[in-house]
Every structure is written in C-alpha cells, then in structure tokens.
C-alpha positions in Angstrom: 5.3 0.9 20.2 5.8 3.5 17.4 2.9 5.0 15.6 2.1 3.5 12.2 2.4 5.3 8.9 -1.0 5.9 7.4 -1.6 5.7 3.7 -5.2 6.6 2.7 -6.2 4.7 -0.4 -7.5 7.0 -3.2 -9.5 4.1 -4.7 -12.2 5.3 -2.3 -11.8 9.0 -2.9 -14.3 11.3 -4.6 -12.7 11.7 -8.1 -15.1 14.5 -8.9 -13.3 16.6 -6.3 -9.7 15.3 -6.8 -7.9 18.4 -5.8 -10.0 18.9 -2.7 -9.4 15.3 -1.7 -5.6 15.8 -2.1 -5.6 18.9 0.0 -7.5 17.1 2.7 -4.8 14.4 2.8 -2.1 17.1 2.8 -3.7 18.8 5.8 -4.2 15.5 7.7 -1.8 13.3 9.7 -1.5 10.9 6.8 2.0 10.0 5.6 1.5 8.7 2.1 -1.0 8.7 -0.8 -1.8 5.1 -1.6 -2.8 4.7 -5.3 -4.2 1.4 -6.5 -3.6 0.8 -10.2 -5.8 -1.9 -11.7 -5.8 -3.2 -15.3 -8.9 -5.5 -15.5 -6.5 -8.4 -16.2 -4.5 -9.2 -13.1 -7.6 -8.1 -11.1 -11.2 -8.0 -12.3 -11.6 -4.3 -12.0 -10.1 -1.1 -13.7 -9.2 1.9 -11.6 -7.0 4.6 -13.1 -3.7 5.1 -14.8 -0.7 7.4 -15.3 -2.7 10.6 -16.2 -4.6 10.4 -12.9 -1.3 9.7 -10.9 0.2 12.8 -12.6 -2.9 14.9 -11.6 -2.7 13.7 -7.9 1.0 14.4 -7.9 0.4 17.9 -8.9 -1.5 18.5 -5.7 0.1 16.0 -3.3 2.5 17.3 -0.6 3.2 13.8 0.6 4.8 10.7 -1.1 2.9 8.7 -3.7 2.8 5.0 -2.9 1.7 3.3 -6.1 0.4 -0.3 -5.9 0.6 -2.0 -9.3 -2.2 -4.6 -9.5 -1.4 -5.2 -13.1 0.1 -7.8 -15.4 3.6 -7.2 -16.6 4.3 -4.4 -14.2 7.9 -4.0 -15.4 6.6 -2.4 -18.6 5.2 0.6 -16.7 7.6 1.2 -13.8 9.5 4.1 -15.5 6.3 5.8 -16.5 4.8 5.7 -13.0 8.0 7.0 -11.5 8.0 9.9 -14.0 4.4 10.5 -13.0 5.4 11.0 -9.4 5.6 7.6 -7.7 8.2 7.4 -4.9 7.2 4.0 -3.6 6.1 1.2 -6.0 4.9 -2.3 -5.1 4.5 -5.0 -7.7 2.7 -8.3 -7.1 4.7 -11.5 -6.6 2.0 -13.3 -8.6 2.4 -11.0 -11.6 6.2 -10.7 -11.7 8.0 -13.5 -13.6 11.4 -11.9 -13.1 10.9 -10.3 -9.7 14.5 -9.6 -8.9 15.0 -7.8 -12.2 11.8 -5.7 -11.6 12.9 -4.7 -8.1 16.3 -3.7 -9.4 14.7 -1.6 -12.1 12.5 0.3 -9.5 15.5 1.1 -7.4 17.7 2.1 -10.3 15.1 4.7 -11.2 15.2 6.2 -7.7 12.0 4.8 -6.1 11.5 2.5 -3.1 10.7 -1.1 -4.1 8.0 -3.3 -2.6 6.3 -6.7 -3.2 2.6 -7.2 -2.7 1.2 -10.6 -1.7 -2.3 -11.9 -2.3 -4.1 -13.5 0.6 -3.2 -17.1 -0.6 0.5 -16.3 -1.2 2.9 -17.4 1.6 5.4 -14.9 3.0 8.1 -17.6 2.9 8.3 -17.1 -0.9 10.0 -13.7 -0.2 13.0 -15.3 1.5 15.3 -14.8 -1.5 14.4 -11.1 -2.1 13.7 -9.8 1.4 17.0 -8.1 1.7 16.3 -6.1 -1.4 12.9 -4.9 -0.3 11.9 -1.5 1.2 8.5 -2.8 2.0 6.1 -5.7 1.7 2.4 -5.1 1.1 0.3 -7.8 2.6 -3.2 -7.9 1.0 -5.8 -8.5 3.8 -8.6 -8.8 1.2 -8.6 -10.3 -2.3 -7.4 -7.5 -4.6 -9.6 -5.8 -7.1 -12.4 -4.0 -5.1 -12.6 -1.6 -2.2 -14.8 -2.0 0.8 -14.1 -5.7 1.6 -13.8 -7.1 5.0 -10.4 -7.9 6.6 -9.4 -11.6 6.4 -8.6 -12.5 10.1 -5.8 -15.0 9.2 -3.8 -12.0 7.9 -2.7 -11.4 11.5 -0.7 -14.6 11.5 0.8 -13.8 8.2 2.0 -10.4 9.5 3.6 -12.1 12.5 5.4 -14.6 10.2 6.7 -11.9 8.0 7.8 -9.8 11.0 9.8 -12.8 12.3 11.4 -13.3 8.9 12.4 -9.6 8.8 13.9 -9.7 12.3 15.9 -12.9 11.6 17.2 -11.6 8.3 18.1 -8.1 9.5 16.0 -6.7 6.7 14.8 -3.1 7.0 11.6 -3.8 5.0 8.4 -2.2 6.3 5.2 -4.2 6.5 2.2 -2.6 4.8 -1.3 -3.9 5.2 -4.1 -3.2 2.7 -7.7 -4.2 2.9 -10.5 -3.8 5.4 -8.4 -1.7 7.8 -10.6 0.1 10.3 -10.3 1.7 13.7 -11.8 -1.5 15.1 -8.9 -3.7 13.9 -6.0 -1.3 13.5 -4.5 -2.0 17.0 -4.4 -5.8 16.4 -2.8 -5.2 13.0 -0.1 -3.0 14.5 0.5 -5.4 17.4 1.0 -8.2 14.9 3.9 -6.2 13.4 2.6 -3.8 10.7 4.3 -0.5 10.0 2.0 1.0 7.4 -1.8 0.9 7.3 -3.6 1.5 4.1 -7.2 2.6 4.6 -9.7 3.5 2.0 -13.4 3.2 2.7 -12.9 3.6 6.5 -11.3 7.0 5.8 -13.0 8.5 2.8 -16.5 7.3 3.8 -16.2 8.5 7.4 -18.0 11.6 8.6 -14.7 13.3 9.3 -11.8 11.8 7.3 -9.1 14.0 8.9 -10.3 12.8 12.4 -10.4 9.2 11.3 -6.8 9.5 10.0 -5.7 11.0 13.3 -7.4 8.1 15.2 -5.7 5.5 13.0 -2.3 7.2 13.5 -2.7 7.3 17.3 -4.9 4.2 17.9 -2.1 2.2 19.6 -1.5 5.0 22.0 -5.0 4.9 23.5 
C-alpha cells in the first residue's frame, strides 16, 4: 500500500503568521497546500480569496491545491491559476456546465478536479471521470473547519475506487473533512490517495510530527 499524499488545509492555519505557517509546511512531509475558497453563497462561510492565495504562493515550495467552494467557479479559474493554483477542484453542485469548466482548467495548465458534497452520489461523475485528475470527496458538510468525519464516506470512497478501476481513469481520490490519525488508515484502506487535514494538523502540539504520522500511518 503506497503512502498517501498529505495536503494540510490552510483554513485552520494561523493567518497572523502566514509566512511561518508556509515555511512549516515546506519543511514537513506534506505534499500540497490545500486552500479552501469560500464565498458565503455556495457555503455559509467566507474564508479568503485571490490576494491571500498569491501571498501563500510567494512562500510555498509545494503545489497549491485550490478547492473552490463558490458559486459560478468558472468566472474565477483563470485568476486563481494566475495566483498560483496548480490543482483546482470545483463543486459538482455549483457547476452548471461542468465539462466546459474542467476543459478551461486544463487549457490553462492546471490539474482539474470535481468536489462532491456528502449527499452527492459518485455515480454522477461517470460521464466526466476520464477527464478528471482527481475527485474531492467531502467527508463533512462544506463551509466550516473542525467537523467530525461522516462514517458513510468510507463506502463512498470504495464505490468511487471501483468506478476508477473499471474505467481505467487515472483520477486520484482526495478526502477532506474530519481526517485524523485515528481514522486515516481506514480512509486509505477504502481507496483514498490524498488526505486533507486541517484542525488535526494545525491544532496539534507538533504539526510537522502529525503530518509525518499521517504520511506513514498505513505503514505502522
């Protein structure tokens, strides 16, 4: 079993010490910076936007994975890529013309992903799975950090893994929400490739050590 990619979620970072937090991730075993963009419309919270992504990119030595939890994401794709996004996921629920949006992301040189809310079936991705670089499965209801992992997500990951194998897709499975050292092994065993962890990393006593543990948890 290969080690997962780890993408610490900056939604839980200390924004008063942004450069320091970036340098900590740079020096850790993390693979990506995960940036949750919230607009207060698609989700009931507001996080940060393009200027903050640019600021993080100025200090990040690892790829920026930008998760657009916003309405009409197609309007902002080019701006986020210019700000430094290398991976961009848009929500199935927010994208009326999903195929067009995914094509636009790829045409601008970024990796394209689709995020699914907990209630959205993975079967709805059948027609676009071959075009995806990754699928982000939300294991909490989007909009707030620190929520508990929804147990039924494990079955959802298994279903998606089966779809990927049967379609010969190369899409990675990313899981976001309530990921901790206590449930990471089960999430990986179900078929996840990328773990997004916010509170469990940034609120731990030693974030670098926590990232190391998540990266190697399936090997223990």
